[in-house]
TISE-626274 format. One record per atom (N, C-alpha, C): residue in one letter; z, y, x. Coordinates in steps of 0.05 Angstrom, whole numbers, padded with zeros to 5 digits, always signed. Atoms other than C-alpha are relative to their C-alpha. Layout:
BEGIN
AZYX...
END
This chain:
BEGIN
M-00008-00017+00011M-02020-01799+01220M+00008-00002-00027N+00006+00009+00027N-02036-01821+01152N+00032-00021-00001M-00028+00019-00001M-01979-01872+01166M+00027+00013-00007L-00037-00010+00000L-01924-01826+01185L+00001+00023-00017I-00002-00008+00024I-01949-01785+01122I+00019-00009-00028D-00017+00013+00019D-01929-01840+01077D+00025-00006+00002W-00025+00005-00004W-01870-01857+01113W+00021+00025-00009L-00014-00027+00010L-01840-01788+01097L-00003+00002-00027A+00000-00008+00027A-01870-01782+01034A+00011-00027-00026E-00010+00018+00020E-01846-01851+01001E+00023+00005-00013P-00026-00010+00012P-01774-01835+00998P+00002+00026-00024I-00006-00019+00018I-01783-01770+00962I-00010-00002-00028S+00012+00004+00026S-01825-01799+00911S+00018-00009-00027Y-00024+00009+00022Y-01763-01824+00871Y+00016+00021-00006P-00016-00019+00013P-01724-01775+00832P+00027+00002+00015F-00036-00001-00014F-01651-01800+00861F-00009+00010+00028M+00003-00012-00016M-01681-01786+00926M-00005+00028+00010Q+00010-00029-00006Q-01702-01718+00914Q+00030+00013-00012R-00026-00014+00001R-01635-01701+00885R+00023-00007+00021G-00015+00004-00022G-01603-01739+00942G+00001+00024+00017L+00018-00021-00016L-01645-01691+00986L+00019+00031+00001A-00011-00029+00010A-01620-01628+00947A+00027-00003+00001A-00035+00005+00001A-01549-01656+00947A+00011+00007+00030A-00009-00003-00031A-01541-01664+01022A-00008+00028+00014I+00012-00033-00008I-01578-01595+01037I+00022+00017-00007L-00019-00024+00013L-01533-01556+00992L+00028-00003+00019V-00029+00006-00005V-01471-01591+01012V+00005+00006+00027G+00002-00010-00029G-01489-01584+01087G+00004+00029+00004V-00006-00028-00005V-01496-01514+01088V+00023+00011-00012V-00028-00012+00008V-01433-01496+01047V+00022-00010+00020C-00013+00002-00013C-01395-01540+01089C-00002+00006+00027A-00001-00014-00025A-01421-01515+01156A+00010+00030+00007V+00000-00026-00002V-01414-01444+01137V+00033+00004-00004V-00027-00005+00005V-01339-01452+01113V+00012-00014+00027G-00021+00013-00031G-01325-01508+01177G+00000+00017+00024T+00001-00015-00019T-01347-01450+01225T+00033+00011-00001Y-00029-00004-00001Y-01272-01423+01205Y+00017-00017+00004V-00019+00028-00003V-01240-01493+01203V+00006-00002+00031V+00002+00012-00027V-01265-01498+01276V+00018+00018+00015L-00009-00026-00011L-01249-01427+01298L+00034+00003-00003R-00026-00005+00010R-01178-01434+01266R+00011-00029+00009G-00012+00018-00009G-01163-01498+01295G+00010-00013-00025M+00004+00014+00026M-01166-01533+01220M-00008-00020-00014A+00012+00027+00006A-01197-01598+01228A+00022-00019-00017F-00017+00015+00012F-01130-01632+01209F+00013+00009-00028F+00005-00011+00024F-01120-01589+01152F-00023-00011-00016G+00024+00002+00017G-01188-01603+01130G+00002-00032-00015D-00003+00034-00001D-01181-01684+01139D+00025-00005-00020A-00014+00009+00019A-01118-01683+01103A+00001+00007-00026L+00005-00013+00025L-01134-01637+01046L-00028-00021-00016A+00020+00015+00016A-01198-01688+01034A+00016-00026-00010H-00008+00024+00014H-01151-01747+01025H+00022+00010-00023T-00020-00006+00023T-01100-01708+00981T-00017+00001-00028I+00008+00000+00029I-01151-01706+00926I-00001-00029-00014L+00000+00027+00013L-01144-01782+00921L+00009-00005-00028P-00013+00007+00026P-01092-01778+00867P-00007+00014-00027G+00018-00018+00027G-01131-01726+00824G-00024-00018-00007V+00021+00014+00009V-01190-01773+00829V+00011-00023-00018A-00014+00019+00012A-01144-01834+00808A+00005+00011-00027L-00009-00011+00023L-01111-01796+00751L-00025+00011-00014G+00026+00005+00019G-01184-01778+00724G-00013-00021-00005Y+00006+00034+00004Y-01204-01850+00733Y+00011-00009-00017L-00015+00007+00015L-01149-01866+00692L-00001+00005-00029V+00005-00013+00023V-01156-01816+00635V-00030-00002-00007S+00040-00004+00009S-01235-01813+00631S-00005-00029-00006G+00017+00027-00006G-01249-01886+00646G-00021-00002+00025G+00013-00008-00014G-01284-01861+00705G-00032+00015-00003A+00018-00020+00005A-01328-01809+00677A-00005+00022+00028R+00002-00017-00024R-01359-01769+00741R+00004+00025-00004D-00004-00030+00006D-01356-01701+00711D+00028+00009-00003V-00026-00009+00001V-01282-01709+00694V+00016-00005+00022L-00008+00002-00026L-01270-01736+00764L-00004+00029+00017F+00000-00026-00011F-01293-01675+00791F+00019+00017+00000W-00024-00020+00014W-01243-01630+00753W+00019-00007+00007W-00016+00010-00009W-01192-01671+00769W+00002-00001+00031A+00000-00002-00029A-01206-01671+00846A+00001+00024+00011L+00008-00036-00002L-01219-01595+00842L+00035+00011+00001G-00027-00007+00002G-01151-01583+00814G+00022-00009+00019T-00021+00013-00020T-01111-01631+00860T-00007+00017+00028A+00007-00008-00023A-01147-01602+00923A+00006+00033+00006I-00010-00030+00002I-01127-01530+00899I+00025+00003+00008F-00021-00003-00002F-01061-01544+00889F+00013-00014+00023A-00008+00005-00027A-01051-01583+00953A-00004+00017+00024A+00008-00018-00011A-01084-01531+00990A+00021+00018+00005L-00025-00027+00011L-01033-01472+00964L+00023-00012+00005G-00025+00012-00008G-00976-01523+00970G+00015-00006+00033I-00010+00009-00028I-00979-01538+01042I-00003+00040+00010G+00001-00029-00012G-00993-01457+01055G+00031+00012-00007A-00026-00011+00005A-00927-01441+01017A+00022-00012+00013V-00021+00017-00011V-00891-01501+01045V+00006+00017+00029S+00002-00010-00040S-00907-01472+01124S+00012+00026-00003R-00010-00032-00002R-00891-01399+01104R+00027+00001-00011N-00024-00005+00013N-00834-01402+01064N+00029-00019+00008T-00023+00020-00017T-00789-01456+01105T-00006+00002+00033R+00002+00002-00017R-00779-01470+01168R-00018-00018+00018I+00021+00018-00011I-00828-01524+01180I-00030+00010+00007K+00023-00006-00007K-00890-01511+01216K-00023-00014-00018E+00020+00008+00017E-00960-01522+01188E-00008-00024-00010D+00011+00023-00007D-00979-01583+01217D+00014-00021-00018T-00027+00026+00015T-00909-01619+01188T-00006+00008-00030A+00003-00005+00026A-00924-01591+01124A-00032-00015-00010I+00025+00014+00008I-00993-01620+01118I+00005-00029+00005G-00007+00024-00003G-00968-01682+01145G+00017-00016-00020V-00017+00008+00021V-00916-01691+01091V-00015+00001-00021I+00012-00001+00020I-00958-01666+01032I-00023-00026+00002F+00026+00027-00002F-01020-01714+01059F+00011-00025+00000A-00004+00027+00004A-00980-01776+01064A+00016+00001-00024G-00008+00007+00034G-00941-01765+00995G-00023-00005-00020M+00030+00006+00016M-01011-01749+00964M-00015-00021+00003F+00018+00021-00007F-01048-01800+00992F+00015-00028-00008A-00013+00020+00007A-00992-01852+00977A-00001+00003-00033L+00004-00003+00026L-00991-01827+00906L-00023-00007-00010G+00032-00005+00003G-01070-01830+00899G+00003-00038+00001I+00005+00026-00005I-01064-01909+00927I+00020-00013-00022A-00011+00012+00024A-01008-01918+00877A-00016+00000-00028L+00018+00000+00024L-01044-01901+00819L-00028-00016-00003I+00030+00018-00003I-01113-01935+00838I+00011-00022-00004S-00005+00029+00003S-01071-01999+00845S+00004-00006-00033T-00007+00004+00024T-01057-01992+00774T-00029-00008-00013A+00028-00001+00016A-01137-01992+00754A-00010-00032+00009R+00007+00025-00011R-01162-02062+00752R-00028+00001+00010S+00017+00000-00010S-01235-02046+00770S-00003+00022+00022Y-00002-00020-00019Y-01218-01990+00824Y-00018-00003+00022A+00009+00009-00020A-01250-02028+00877A-00026+00011+00004V+00028-00011+00004V-01318-02010+00848V-00010+00025-00004D-00001-00025+00013D-01309-01951+00810D+00010+00024+00020L-00006-00026-00017L-01277-01906+00861L-00011-00007+00026S+00008+00003-00027S-01310-01931+00925S-00016+00020+00010H+00019-00026+00002H-01363-01879+00913H+00014+00020+00007F-00013-00026-00007F-01314-01825+00920F+00017-00006+00027L-00009+00003-00027L-01286-01854+00981L-00019-00007+00027F+00015+00003-00015F-01345-01864+01018F-00026+00011+00000G+00016-00011+00002G-01393-01826+00986G-00025-00012-00017D+00024+00007+00011D-01459-01834+00943D-00021+00013-00009V+00023-00021+00005V-01508-01781+00945V-00023-00008-00014L+00024+00015+00015L-01561-01825+00920L+00006-00001-00030G-00006+00002+00032G-01521-01828+00849G+00002+00027-00005V-00002-00026+00014V-01523-01755+00841V-00017+00015-00020S+00021-00006+00021S-01544-01734+00777S-00010+00024+00001N+00009-00021+00001N-01575-01676+00753N+00023+00026-00011Q-00021-00020+00013Q-01513-01642+00722Q+00018+00004+00026S-00015+00005-00026S-01478-01660+00788S-00015+00017+00021L+00010-00016-00016L-01525-01626+00825L-00001+00032-00009W-00006-00030+00014W-01520-01561+00783W+00027+00010+00007R-00033-00013-00010R-01443-01561+00791R+00002+00002+00031M+00010-00008-00032M-01460-01564+00867M-00009+00022+00008A+00011-00026-00008A-01503-01507+00868A+00016+00020-00013I-00015-00021+00013I-01457-01466+00820I+00022+00011+00018F-00020-00005-00011F-01393-01476+00857F-00003+00002+00030G+00007-00003-00027G-01426-01484+00929G-00002+00029+00003G+00010-00032-00001G-01458-01412+00914G+00019+00015-00007L-00023-00021+00006L-01394-01380+00895L+00013-00005+00027V-00009-00001-00025V-01362-01408+00960V-00017+00026+00021L+00018-00020-00012L-01420-01377+00997L-00002+00027-00004V-00001-00027+00000V-01418-01310+00964V+00030+00008+00005T-00028-00013-00001T-01340-01303+00966T+00004+00000+00034I-00004-00001-00028I-01349-01322+01045I-00009+00026+00015F+00015-00022-00012F-01398-01265+01059F+00007+00025-00010M-00016-00026+00006M-01360-01217+01018M+00024+00013+00016F-00020-00009-00013F-01298-01220+01055F-00007-00009+00035Y+00011+00009-00025Y-01337-01239+01124Y+00017+00015+00016K-00013-00022-00025K-01305-01175+01165K+00031-00014+00000E-00036+00005+00008E-01229-01196+01132E+00002-00027+00017F-00004+00031-00016F-01242-01272+01155F+00001+00002+00029L+00008-00003-00030L-01271-01250+01223L+00023+00009+00012T-00025-00011-00016T-01208-01207+01239T+00020-00018-00002L-00028+00019-00004L-01158-01258+01218L-00008-00027+00018S-00004+00030-00015S-01187-01322+01253S+00000+00007+00019F+00001-00004-00027F-01199-01284+01319F+00025+00016+00012D-00026-00018+00001D-01134-01234+01317D+00013+00002-00025P-00011+00000+00018P-01088-01243+01265P+00028+00027-00004V-00014-00018-00007V-01039-01194+01293V-00016+00025-00008L+00013-00029+00003L-01092-01143+01293L-00004+00001-00034A-00003-00001+00034A-01099-01163+01214A+00019+00012-00011A-00019-00011+00007A-01039-01147+01201A+00012+00026+00007T-00002-00026-00004T-01042-01081+01237T-00011+00010-00016L+00023-00012+00023L-01097-01065+01195L+00009+00004-00035R-00010-00002+00025R-01055-01076+01133R-00019-00011-00018L+00014+00019+00015L-01103-01132+01115L+00021-00012-00016P-00012+00018+00020P-01074-01177+01061P+00005-00026+00009V+00004+00031-00019V-01061-01235+01110V+00007-00020-00017G-00010+00025+00006G-01026-01280+01066G-00021-00003-00025V+00018+00001+00022V-01076-01267+01007V-00023-00017+00012L+00019+00010-00011L-01130-01280+01054L+00003-00034+00011N-00004+00029-00004N-01101-01343+01079N-00006-00023-00021N+00000+00019+00022N-01093-01371+01013N-00027-00001-00008L+00040-00006+00006L-01167-01343+00996L-00017-00032+00014L+00017+00019-00013L-01188-01392+01053L+00003-00026-00003L-00010+00033+00004L-01146-01452+01036L-00021-00008-00023V+00015+00003+00029V-01178-01446+00962V-00025-00008+00011L+00030+00003-00008L-01250-01443+00992L-00005-00030+00013I+00003+00025-00019I-01236-01501+01036I+00001-00029-00021A-00014+00026+00024A-01203-01544+00976A-00027+00001-00023V+00030+00002+00025V-01271-01522+00930V-00018-00011+00014T+00022+00018-00012T-01320-01544+00983T+00012-00025+00007I-00007+00030-00006I-01280-01611+00998I-00011-00015-00032A-00001+00007+00025A-01282-01624+00922A-00034+00002-00013V+00029+00006+00009V-01358-01603+00915V-00013-00023+00011S+00014+00017-00019S-01377-01647+00975S+00010-00031-00002M-00009+00026+00003M-01335-01710+00948M-00017-00019-00004Q+00017+00022+00004Q-01397-01746+00923Q-00021-00004+00016T+00018-00001-00013T-01437-01730+00979T+00008-00018+00024V-00003+00019-00034V-01406-01765+01045V+00031-00012-00012G-00026+00017-00001G-01335-01787+01010G+00022+00012+00008V-00023-00006-00009V-01265-01775+01022V+00008-00004+00026A-00007+00006-00026A-01261-01813+01079A-00013+00017+00020L+00013-00006-00023L-01317-01780+01118L-00002+00028-00008M+00003-00025+00004M-01306-01710+01093M+00001+00021+00019V-00003-00019-00021V-01282-01675+01149V-00018+00002+00030A+00024-00007-00018A-01338-01692+01191A-00020+00023-00005M+00017-00031+00007M-01388-01644+01152M+00013+00022+00003L-00014-00028-00002L-01333-01596+01155L+00002+00009+00033V-00007-00018-00031V-01321-01591+01229V-00028-00007+00020T+00020+00005-00025T-01384-01628+01267T-00019+00011+00003P+00021-00015-00006P-01440-01585+01256P+00012+00027+00005A-00007-00021-00011A-01400-01530+01266A+00015+00003+00027A-00001+00006-00026A-01374-01554+01326A-00018-00001+00021T+00030-00006-00020T-01437-01567+01356T-00008+00029+00001A+00017-00029+00003A-01466-01494+01334A+00021+00013+00019Y-00011-00024-00021Y-01399-01466+01380Y-00004-00007+00024L+00004+00002-00032L-01422-01502+01441L-00027+00013+00009L+00025-00018-00007L-01488-01463+01435L-00001+00026-00003T+00009-00025-00004T-01468-01394+01420T+00026+00015-00007Y-00025-00009+00001Y-01406-01347+01419Y-00001+00020-00023R+00004-00017+00019R-01426-01306+01360R+00000-00011-00027L-00014+00016+00027L-01404-01322+01289L-00025-00003-00020P+00018+00004+00018P-01465-01303+01248P-00020-00017+00017V+00025+00028-00010V-01513-01349+01298V+00011-00021-00002M-00007+00025+00010M-01458-01403+01290M+00005-00010-00022M+00010+00002+00025M-01464-01398+01221M-00027-00016-00005A+00032+00006+00012A-01539-01403+01215A-00004-00029+00015L+00005+00019-00013L-01541-01453+01275L+00013-00029-00017A-00011+00022+00015A-01491-01502+01237A-00009-00004-00020A+00019+00003+00024A-01526-01492+01175A-00025-00020-00002G+00024+00013-00005G-01585-01517+01198G+00003-00024+00013L-00011+00026-00017L-01555-01578+01246L+00008-00017-00024A-00005+00019+00027A-01526-01599+01173A-00021-00004-00016T+00015+00008+00022T-01583-01593+01133T-00018-00022+00020F+00019+00021-00016F-01627-01635+01190F+00016-00022+00001S-00021+00027+00005S-01568-01688+01190S-00005-00007-00026G+00006+00009+00027G-01574-01691+01118G-00017-00016-00005V+00031+00011+00003V-01646-01703+01117V-00006-00024+00013V+00008+00027-00013V-01652-01750+01173V+00019-00020-00011G-00019+00027+00003G-01588-01786+01155G-00013-00016-00032L+00006+00010+00024L-01615-01798+01082L-00021-00023+00006Y+00025+00017-00002Y-01683-01826+01109Y+00008-00022+00022L-00017+00029-00020L-01639-01875+01164L+00008-00016-00030S-00016+00015+00027S-01602-01895+01095S-00024-00013-00019Y+00018+00010+00014Y-01663-01905+01061Y-00014-00026+00008Y+00019+00017-00023Y-01703-01942+01117Y+00017-00025+00005L-00014+00021-00015L-01644-01985+01143L+00024-00013-00022S-00023+00006+00017S-01602-01993+01081S+00028-00002+00009I-00023-00006-00009I-01544-01967+01103I+00017+00023-00015A-00012-00020+00028A-01490-01924+01058A-00009+00029+00021S+00015-00029-00006S-01523-01854+01059S+00025+00015+00013G-00022-00015-00013G-01453-01821+01071G+00004+00002+00034A+00005+00008-00026A-01445-01853+01134A-00025+00007+00020A+00021+00000-00014A-01515-01846+01157A-00002+00038+00006I+00001-00031-00002I-01510-01773+01148I+00014+00009+00023V-00027-00011-00018V-01440-01761+01190V-00011-00016+00027L+00019+00021-00020L-01479-01814+01239L-00010+00022+00016T+00022-00020-00009T-01534-01763+01250T+00015+00018+00013A-00005-00021-00007A-01492-01710+01257A+00012-00002+00030T-00019+00004-00024T-01445-01739+01310T-00015-00009+00024V+00018+00003-00028V-01504-01760+01354V-00009+00027+00006I+00013-00030-00010I-01531-01688+01356I+00031+00016+00015F-00019-00009-00013F-01457-01667+01369F+00000-00008+00032F-00005+00012-00031F-01456-01710+01437F-00025+00005+00013V+00024-00005-00020V-01533-01695+01456V+00008+00035+00003V-00001-00025-00010V-01515-01623+01455V+00029+00007+00016F-00020+00006-00021F-01446-01637+01488F-00008-00007+00023L+00007+00010-00024L-01477-01670+01546L-00026+00023+00013F+00030-00007-00010F-01547-01635+01551F-00006+00033-00009S+00001-00020+00011S-01540-01566+01524S-00006+00020+00026P+00001-00019-00026P-01566-01507+01572P+00017+00010+00008G-00017-00013-00009G-01520-01478+01611G+00029-00009-00003R-00027+00017+00005R-01456-01515+01579R+00000-00021-00002G+00003+00034+00005G-01478-01586+01570G+00019-00009+00028L-00010+00005-00025L-01435-01628+01616L-00015-00008+00018V+00019+00006-00019V-01489-01656+01648V-00019+00020+00014W+00018-00025-00007W-01525-01590+01657W+00023+00011+00023S-00018-00007-00016S-01457-01564+01691S+00013-00016+00020K+00007+00018-00029K-01457-01627+01740K-00014+00005+00010G+00015+00004-00010G-01516-01623+01753G-00001+00028+00024R-00003-00024-00016R-01505-01546+01778R+00020-00001+00020V-00021-00002-00024V-01448-01563+01817V-00004-00017+00025
END
């Protein structure tokens, strides 16, 4: 027993692990709650594309500031919001469907980011953390910023819970009830953009969509009720963050990858063995 306690206590004796755990839990909860709407509305491709469109913002911030992380966050946030609203505007005001608009803006912004990064001599070292995540490098200032913006996202989600619920399940009913459908759509896009910017340092651009989608998708396999789905997704994301960081510490693997792999394993366990709905359970009943 003492050995287990020592094994659990050793990582959290370090301040960087304490900050990393706090960041992983905070980001996990925010991503999980926002991710429920991403899953319900089939917006996984949008989330993935938006995560990649912040690359030019990160690159510009790097070129302007010389790599100061606090500056990079604001550039990433501005770029994410601009891209989110741009995708919405293009899909609404032209004959182009949303997935096509996402593809066009995603490709263009990502190419711009690569072009800008290629002009920086030391980009491979300085920007790799934003591509693949560095939750163990989170500073106190970054943690406070995550808490403030993450809190704003959660408060907004719960303030407009009924409106987002109606919009997600029945857009026609939402329009019939004279809800501001366009405004609500834009608001949800902005919330996803803010979530991605806040979470960027934890799992990185490359793995961002996994934190938005995987815990929420896992919860979706377990319940039909949205409040329960949100709570389950938040719990699963928190568990994945904690277990992933311990795996990262003891196995010396990238923290973002460890968190995402943990969430993915949980998804497949639920997919196969969840009572009543799991693939193995269903086959056994047949």
